[in-house]
Every structure is written in structure tokens, then in C-alpha cells.
MARBA-3410 file (N, C-alpha, C, O; in Angstrom, 1 decimal):
81
32.5,-14.4,38.0,32.1,-15.1,39.2,32.4,-16.6,39.0,31.8,-17.2,38.1 ~ 33.3,-17.1,39.8,33.6,-18.5,39.7,33.0,-19.2,40.9,33.2,-18.8,42.1 ~ 32.3,-20.3,40.7,31.6,-21.1,41.8,32.5,-22.2,42.3,32.9,-23.1,41.6 ~ 32.9,-22.1,43.6,33.6,-23.1,44.2,32.7,-24.2,44.6,33.0,-25.4,44.5 ~ 31.5,-23.9,45.2,30.5,-24.8,45.6,29.1,-24.2,45.5,29.0,-22.9,45.7
28.1,-24.9,45.2,26.8,-24.4,45.1,26.4,-24.1,43.7,27.1,-24.6,42.7 ~ 25.3,-23.4,43.5,24.8,-23.1,42.2,23.8,-21.9,42.2,23.3,-21.6,43.3 ~ 23.7,-21.2,41.1,22.8,-20.1,41.0,22.3,-19.9,39.6,23.0,-20.4,38.6 ~ 21.2,-19.3,39.4,20.7,-18.9,38.1,21.1,-17.5,37.8,21.0,-16.6,38.7 ~ 21.6,-17.2,36.6,22.1,-15.9,36.2,21.3,-15.5,35.0,21.2,-16.1,34.0
20.6,-14.4,35.2,19.7,-13.8,34.2,20.4,-12.5,33.6,21.0,-11.8,34.3 ~ 20.2,-12.4,32.3,21.0,-11.2,31.7,20.3,-10.8,30.4,19.6,-11.6,29.7 ~ 20.5,-9.6,30.0,20.1,-9.0,28.7,20.9,-7.7,28.5,21.4,-7.2,29.5 ~ 20.9,-7.2,27.3,21.6,-6.0,27.0,20.9,-4.8,27.8,19.7,-4.8,27.9 ~ 21.7,-3.9,28.3,21.2,-2.7,29.0,20.3,-1.9,28.1,20.6,-1.7,26.9
19.1,-1.6,28.6,18.1,-0.8,27.7,17.2,-1.7,26.9,16.3,-1.2,26.4 ~ 17.5,-3.0,26.9,16.6,-3.9,26.2,15.3,-4.2,27.0,15.3,-4.0,28.2 ~ 14.3,-4.6,26.2,13.0,-4.8,26.9,12.6,-6.3,26.7,11.5,-6.6,27.1 ~ 13.4,-7.1,26.1,13.1,-8.5,25.9,13.2,-9.2,27.3,13.9,-8.8,28.2 ~ 12.6,-10.4,27.3,12.8,-11.3,28.5,14.3,-11.6,28.7,15.0,-11.9,27.7
14.8,-11.6,29.9,16.2,-12.0,30.1,16.4,-13.5,29.7,15.6,-14.3,29.9 ~ 17.6,-13.8,29.3,18.1,-15.1,29.1,18.6,-15.6,30.5,18.9,-14.8,31.4 ~ 18.6,-17.0,30.6,19.0,-17.6,31.9,20.0,-18.6,31.7,19.9,-19.5,30.8 ~ 21.1,-18.6,32.6,22.1,-19.7,32.6,22.1,-20.2,34.1,21.9,-19.5,35.0 ~ 22.2,-21.5,34.2,22.4,-22.1,35.5,23.9,-22.3,35.7,24.6,-23.1,34.9
24.5,-21.7,36.7,25.9,-21.7,36.9,26.2,-22.7,38.1,25.6,-22.5,39.2 ~ 27.0,-23.7,37.9,27.2,-24.7,38.9,28.7,-24.7,39.4,29.5,-24.0,38.8 ~ 28.9,-25.6,40.4,30.3,-25.7,40.9,31.3,-26.0,39.8,31.1,-26.8,38.9 ~ 32.4,-25.2,39.8,33.5,-25.4,38.8,33.2,-24.6,37.5,34.0,-24.6,36.6 ~ 32.1,-23.8,37.5,31.8,-23.0,36.3,32.0,-21.5,36.7,32.0,-21.1,37.9
32.0,-20.7,35.7,32.1,-19.2,35.9,31.3,-18.5,34.9,31.0,-19.0,33.8 ~ 31.0,-17.3,35.2,30.2,-16.4,34.3,30.9,-15.0,34.4,31.3,-14.6,35.4 ~ 30.9,-14.4,33.2,31.5,-13.0,33.1,30.4,-12.1,32.7,29.6,-12.3,31.8 ~ 30.3,-10.9,33.4,29.3,-9.9,33.1,30.1,-8.8,32.3,30.9,-8.1,33.0 ~ 29.8,-8.6,31.0,30.5,-7.5,30.3,29.8,-6.2,30.6,28.7,-6.1,31.2
30.5,-5.1,30.2,29.8,-3.8,30.4,28.5,-3.7,29.6,28.3,-4.4,28.6 ~ 27.6,-2.9,30.2,26.3,-2.7,29.5,25.4,-3.9,29.4,24.8,-4.1,28.4 ~ 25.5,-4.7,30.5,24.6,-5.9,30.5,23.9,-5.9,31.8,24.5,-5.9,32.9 ~ 22.5,-5.8,31.8,21.7,-6.0,33.0,21.8,-7.4,33.4,21.8,-8.3,32.6 ~ 21.9,-7.6,34.7,22.0,-9.0,35.2,21.5,-9.1,36.6,21.4,-8.2,37.4
21.1,-10.4,36.9,20.6,-10.7,38.3,20.9,-12.1,38.6,21.1,-12.9,37.7 ~ 21.1,-12.4,39.9,21.4,-13.8,40.3,20.3,-14.2,41.3,19.9,-13.5,42.1 ~ 20.0,-15.5,41.2,19.1,-16.2,42.1,19.9,-17.4,42.6,20.1,-18.3,41.9 ~ 20.2,-17.3,43.9,21.0,-18.4,44.5,20.1,-19.6,44.9,19.1,-19.4,45.6 ~ 20.4,-20.7,44.3,19.6,-21.9,44.5,20.0,-22.7,45.8,19.2,-23.5,46.3
21.2,-22.4,46.3,21.7,-23.0,47.6,22.8,-22.1,48.0,23.2,-21.2,47.3 ~ 23.4,-22.4,49.2,24.5,-21.7,49.7,25.7,-21.8,48.7,25.9,-22.9,48.2 ~ 26.4,-20.8,48.4,27.5,-20.8,47.4,28.7,-20.3,48.0,28.7,-19.3,48.9 ~ 29.8,-20.8,47.6,31.1,-20.2,47.8,31.6,-19.8,46.5,31.7,-20.6,45.5 ~ 32.0,-18.5,46.3,32.4,-18.0,45.0,33.6,-17.1,45.2,34.0,-16.6,46.2
34.3,-17.0,44.0,35.3,-16.0,43.9,34.8,-15.0,42.9,34.5,-15.3,41.7 ~ 34.7,-13.7,43.3,34.2,-12.7,42.4,35.3,-11.7,42.2,35.9,-11.1,43.1 ~ 35.6,-11.4,40.9,36.7,-10.5,40.5,36.1,-9.3,39.7,35.2,-9.5,38.9 ~ 36.6,-8.1,39.9,36.2,-7.0,39.2,37.4,-6.1,38.8,38.4,-6.1,39.5 ~ 37.3,-5.5,37.7,38.3,-4.5,37.3,38.2,-3.2,38.0,39.2,-2.4,38.1
37.0,-2.9,38.6,36.8,-1.7,39.3,37.0,-1.9,40.8,36.9,-3.0,41.3 ~ 37.3,-0.8,41.5,37.4,-0.9,43.0,36.0,-1.4,43.5,35.0,-1.0,42.9 ~ 36.0,-2.1,44.6,34.8,-2.6,45.2,34.4,-1.9,46.5,33.5,-2.4,47.2 ~ 35.0,-0.8,46.8,34.5,0.0,47.9,33.1,0.5,47.6,32.7,0.6,46.4 ~ 32.2,0.7,48.6,30.8,1.1,48.4,30.6,2.3,47.5,29.8,2.3,46.6
31.4,3.3,47.7,31.2,4.5,46.9,31.5,4.3,45.4,30.7,4.7,44.6 ~ 32.6,3.6,45.1,32.9,3.3,43.7,31.9,2.4,43.1,31.4,2.6,42.0 ~ 31.4,1.4,43.9,30.4,0.4,43.4,29.1,1.2,43.1,28.6,1.0,42.0 ~ 28.6,2.0,44.0,27.4,2.7,43.7,27.5,3.7,42.5,26.5,3.8,41.8 ~ 28.6,4.3,42.3,28.8,5.2,41.2,28.7,4.4,39.8,28.5,5.0,38.8
29.0,3.1,39.9,29.0,2.3,38.7,27.8,1.5,38.4,27.7,0.8,37.4 ~ 26.8,1.6,39.3,25.6,0.7,39.3,24.4,1.5,39.0,24.2,2.6,39.5 ~ 23.5,1.0,38.1,22.2,1.5,37.9,21.2,0.4,38.1,21.3,-0.6,37.4 ~ 20.4,0.5,39.2,19.5,-0.6,39.5,18.3,-0.7,38.6,17.7,0.3,38.3 ~ 18.0,-1.9,38.1,16.8,-2.1,37.3,16.2,-3.4,37.8,16.9,-4.2,38.4
14.9,-3.6,37.6,14.2,-4.8,38.1,14.2,-5.7,36.9,13.2,-5.7,36.0 ~ 15.2,-6.6,36.7,15.3,-7.5,35.6,14.3,-8.7,35.8,13.7,-9.2,34.8 ~ 14.2,-9.2,37.0,13.3,-10.2,37.4,12.5,-9.8,38.6,12.9,-8.9,39.3 ~ 11.4,-10.4,38.8,10.6,-10.0,40.0,11.0,-10.9,41.2,10.8,-12.1,41.2 ~ 11.6,-10.3,42.2,12.1,-11.1,43.4,11.0,-11.9,44.0,11.3,-12.9,44.6
9.8,-11.4,44.0,8.7,-12.1,44.6,8.5,-13.5,44.0,8.0,-14.4,44.7 ~ 8.9,-13.7,42.8,8.8,-15.0,42.1,9.7,-16.1,42.8,9.5,-17.3,42.6 ~ 10.7,-15.7,43.6,11.7,-16.6,44.1,11.6,-16.8,45.6,12.4,-17.5,46.2 ~ 10.6,-16.1,46.3,10.6,-16.2,47.7,10.1,-17.5,48.2,10.4,-18.0,49.3 ~ 9.3,-18.2,47.4,8.7,-19.5,47.9,9.4,-20.7,47.2,9.0,-21.8,47.5
10.4,-20.5,46.4,11.1,-21.6,45.8,12.1,-22.3,46.7,12.7,-23.3,46.3
END
């Protein structure tokens, strides 16, 4: 994910891990790569324009077959920020 404008927080940890996720703040002109077997979540701090590239097809069926949803962070923590 390459940020053209805006910023977001990127949370991540190894899949199956139970430790607190680490956090990176990704800003304009920066990028982050999600490797296989990494749980991740994004919290957008403002409107962003991004370029997102994937090696897998991005149609809904292929995407869903490749995703396992986990609650890495509590979304309620970010509703009032």
C-alpha cells in the first residue's frame, strides 16, 4: 500500500500470535507491505489516496477465499477519535 496523500495506522502481528499488535504510522510518500501469514488492520486517520497492489486477483470470490477475518484491534476504540 503506497500512500499518495493522507495517513493511516497499520497494526500487525504474525498469524496465530496472541501478543499485542505492533503499530506503524504510514504517511504520504510511504508504503507498507503485508507478507503472507500476517494479521493486519488499518485505521485511517484522514482521507487517503493510495495505490494498493496484490499478487492475487482482487475479484470478490478470490479475495474471500484468501481471507480469514480476525479481530486484531477493537473497532469501537476508534469511533470517537
